[in-house]
C-alpha positions as CSV (number, residue, x, y, z in Angstrom):
1,X,0.0,0.0,0.0
2,X,1.3,3.5,-0.9
3,X,1.3,5.9,2.0
4,X,1.3,9.7,1.5
5,X,1.9,12.3,4.2
6,X,0.1,15.5,3.3
7,X,-0.9,18.9,4.6
8,X,-4.0,20.8,3.4
9,X,-3.1,22.8,0.3
10,X,0.6,21.9,0.3
11,X,2.8,20.7,-2.5
12,X,1.8,17.2,-1.4
13,X,-1.5,17.8,-3.2
14,X,0.4,17.0,-6.4
15,X,0.9,13.3,-5.6
16,X,-2.5,13.1,-4.0
17,X,-4.0,14.3,-7.3
18,X,-1.8,11.9,-9.2
19,X,-3.0,8.9,-7.1
20,X,-6.6,9.8,-7.8
21,X,-6.0,10.3,-11.5
22,X,-4.3,6.9,-11.7
23,X,-6.9,5.2,-9.6
24,X,-4.3,3.8,-7.2
25,X,-5.0,2.6,-3.7
26,X,-3.2,4.6,-0.9
27,X,-3.2,5.5,2.8
28,X,-3.4,9.2,3.5
29,X,-1.7,10.6,6.6
30,X,-2.8,14.2,7.2
31,X,-0.3,16.4,9.1
32,X,-0.7,19.8,10.8
33,X,1.0,22.7,9.0
34,X,4.0,23.1,9.3
35,X,4.5,19.5,10.4
36,X,8.2,20.1,11.5
37,X,7.0,22.6,14.0
38,X,3.7,21.1,15.1
39,X,4.4,17.4,15.1
40,X,8.0,16.6,16.2
41,X,7.4,12.9,15.9
42,X,7.2,13.3,12.1
43,X,10.9,14.1,12.1
44,X,11.5,10.4,13.0
45,X,9.7,9.4,9.8
46,X,11.0,12.2,7.6
47,X,14.0,14.1,8.9
48,X,13.3,17.0,6.5
49,X,10.0,17.6,8.3
50,X,8.3,18.5,5.0
51,X,5.5,17.2,2.9
52,X,5.1,15.3,0.8
53,X,6.6,12.0,2.0
54,X,5.5,9.1,-0.2
55,X,6.3,5.6,0.9
56,X,5.9,2.7,-1.5
57,X,7.5,-0.4,-0.2
58,X,11.2,0.4,0.1
59,X,10.8,3.6,-1.9
60,X,10.7,6.9,0.0
61,X,10.3,10.2,-1.9
62,X,10.0,13.8,-0.7
63,X,9.9,15.9,-4.0
64,X,6.3,16.4,-5.2
65,X,7.0,16.7,-9.0
66,X,9.4,13.7,-8.9
67,X,6.8,11.7,-7.1
68,X,4.3,12.5,-9.9
69,X,6.9,11.3,-12.5
70,X,7.6,8.2,-10.4
71,X,3.9,7.3,-10.1
72,X,3.3,7.8,-13.8
73,X,6.3,5.7,-14.8
74,X,6.0,3.0,-12.1
75,X,2.3,2.3,-12.4
76,X,1.9,2.6,-16.2
77,X,1.4,2.2,-18.9
78,X,-0.7,5.3,-18.6
79,X,-1.3,8.4,-20.8
80,X,-0.1,10.5,-17.9
81,X,3.5,9.3,-18.6
82,X,5.4,10.4,-21.6
83,X,8.2,8.3,-23.1
84,X,11.5,9.5,-24.4
85,X,10.5,8.5,-27.9
86,X,7.4,10.7,-27.8
87,X,7.6,14.1,-29.6
88,X,6.1,15.7,-26.5
89,X,8.8,14.3,-24.2
90,X,10.8,17.6,-23.9
91,X,7.7,19.6,-23.2
92,X,6.7,17.0,-20.6
93,X,10.0,17.2,-18.7
94,X,10.3,21.0,-19.0
95,X,6.9,21.8,-17.6
96,X,7.0,19.0,-15.0
97,X,9.9,21.1,-13.4
98,X,8.6,24.5,-14.5
99,X,5.5,23.9,-12.3
100,X,7.7,23.7,-9.2
101,X,10.9,25.7,-9.8
102,X,9.5,28.6,-11.9
103,X,5.9,28.9,-10.6
104,X,5.6,27.4,-7.1
105,X,8.8,28.8,-5.6
106,X,7.8,32.5,-6.0
107,X,4.3,31.7,-4.7
108,X,5.8,30.1,-1.6
109,X,7.7,33.4,-1.0
110,X,4.5,35.4,-1.4
111,X,2.7,33.1,1.0
112,X,5.4,33.2,3.6
113,X,5.9,36.9,3.6
114,X,2.3,37.9,3.3
115,X,0.5,35.4,5.6
116,X,2.7,33.0,7.5
117,X,5.3,35.2,9.1
118,X,4.4,37.2,12.2
119,X,3.3,40.8,11.4
120,X,6.7,42.3,12.3
121,X,8.5,40.0,9.9
122,X,6.2,40.4,6.9
123,X,7.8,42.0,3.8
124,X,5.3,43.8,1.5
125,X,8.0,44.6,-1.1
126,X,9.0,41.0,-1.3
127,X,5.4,40.1,-1.9
128,X,5.1,42.7,-4.7
129,X,8.4,41.7,-6.3
130,X,7.6,37.9,-6.3
131,X,4.0,38.6,-7.6
132,X,5.5,40.4,-10.6
133,X,8.0,37.6,-11.0
134,X,5.2,35.0,-11.0
135,X,3.1,36.8,-13.6
136,X,6.1,37.4,-15.8
137,X,6.9,33.7,-15.9
138,X,3.2,32.8,-16.5
139,X,3.5,34.5,-19.9
140,X,5.4,31.4,-21.2
141,X,2.6,29.2,-20.1
142,X,0.0,31.4,-21.8
143,X,1.8,31.1,-25.1
144,X,2.3,27.4,-24.8
145,X,-1.4,26.8,-24.0
146,X,-2.8,29.1,-26.7
147,X,-3.5,26.2,-29.1
148,X,-3.3,23.2,-26.6
149,X,-5.8,21.7,-24.2
150,X,-3.0,20.4,-21.9
151,X,0.8,20.7,-21.7
152,X,1.4,17.8,-24.0
153,X,-1.6,18.3,-26.4
154,X,-4.9,16.6,-25.8
155,X,-4.0,14.4,-22.9
156,X,-3.4,15.1,-19.2
157,X,0.1,14.2,-18.0
158,X,2.1,14.5,-14.7
159,X,3.3,17.8,-16.1
160,X,-0.2,19.2,-15.9
161,X,-0.5,18.1,-12.3
162,X,2.8,19.9,-11.5
163,X,1.7,23.1,-13.2
164,X,-1.9,22.8,-12.1
165,X,-0.9,22.7,-8.5
166,X,1.0,26.0,-8.9
167,X,-2.1,27.6,-10.4
168,X,-4.2,26.1,-7.5
169,X,-1.8,27.7,-5.0
170,X,-2.1,31.0,-6.8
171,X,-5.8,30.8,-6.3
172,X,-5.3,30.7,-2.5
173,X,-3.4,34.0,-2.9
174,X,-6.2,35.6,-5.0
175,X,-4.0,35.8,-8.1
176,X,-6.4,34.2,-10.5
177,X,-7.8,37.6,-11.7
178,X,-4.4,38.1,-13.3
179,X,-4.5,34.9,-15.4
180,X,-4.7,35.4,-19.1
181,X,-7.4,33.7,-21.1
182,X,-5.5,30.5,-22.1
183,X,-4.2,29.9,-18.6
184,X,-7.6,30.6,-17.0
185,X,-9.3,28.2,-19.3
186,X,-6.7,25.6,-18.6
187,X,-7.0,26.1,-14.8
188,X,-10.7,25.7,-15.0
189,X,-10.4,22.5,-17.0
190,X,-8.0,21.0,-14.5
191,X,-10.1,21.9,-11.4
192,X,-13.2,20.4,-13.0
193,X,-11.6,17.0,-13.5
194,X,-13.0,14.2,-11.4
195,X,-9.5,13.3,-10.2
196,X,-8.8,16.8,-8.9
197,X,-12.2,16.9,-7.1
198,X,-11.6,13.5,-5.5
199,X,-8.3,14.7,-4.2
200,X,-9.8,17.7,-2.7
201,X,-12.5,15.6,-1.0
202,X,-10.0,13.1,0.2
203,X,-7.8,15.7,2.0
204,X,-10.8,17.4,3.6
205,X,-12.5,14.2,4.7
206,X,-9.3,12.5,5.9
207,X,-8.2,15.7,7.8
208,X,-11.5,15.8,9.7
209,X,-11.4,12.1,10.4
210,X,-7.8,12.4,11.8
211,X,-8.5,15.5,13.8
212,X,-6.4,17.8,11.6
213,X,-7.5,21.4,11.0
214,X,-8.3,22.2,7.4
215,X,-6.9,25.7,7.9
216,X,-3.1,26.0,7.8
217,X,-1.6,27.5,11.0
218,X,-0.4,31.1,10.5
219,X,2.4,30.7,13.0
220,X,6.0,31.7,12.2
221,X,7.7,29.3,9.9
222,X,11.0,27.8,11.3
223,X,14.1,28.4,9.2
224,X,14.4,26.2,6.1
């Protein structure tokens, strides 16, 4: 049985969404946010203290986009994986990583310095700068999606889960009004998918069952 450690709305939503899209069985362990500060016993399981943590037999993984790639490749064949011989392979790899490094990293900075740090440590100029950074990088996605339904054409892949989570996180920060038409239509397609909706329901229902708040704690984040 695959086990996934997850916090509401965190990067671990990527592998949760992938598990639902692939129809795989799994055990979901919900953690308070941030787990390294609020559940010290978690450090015995994952010394990083971060989510996700995916355990699959002897496999242990902590990088959300890499987990998506692993699940698509390990539990295929599936249209969510793209082979090296496929003409879309370069786009697949590029956007699989683009979703995290180019889009999610600036959003994490915005979230930290606008909401999760104590008032005295918040940095409005950092928030402004990284918001501009995010929208500047989103222009590439707008161009790419102008004639495509998904990253690799007509089919959903792990790259869409990676990018889609970044857009989902942007929605928590009220940034969707800045989405251009192609990106907005893409985001709406993704969030209407049955797999996405099942993942949302799973995290909420499991959090309630395990006594975990569905609202992330706004306490100061410990140093990375």
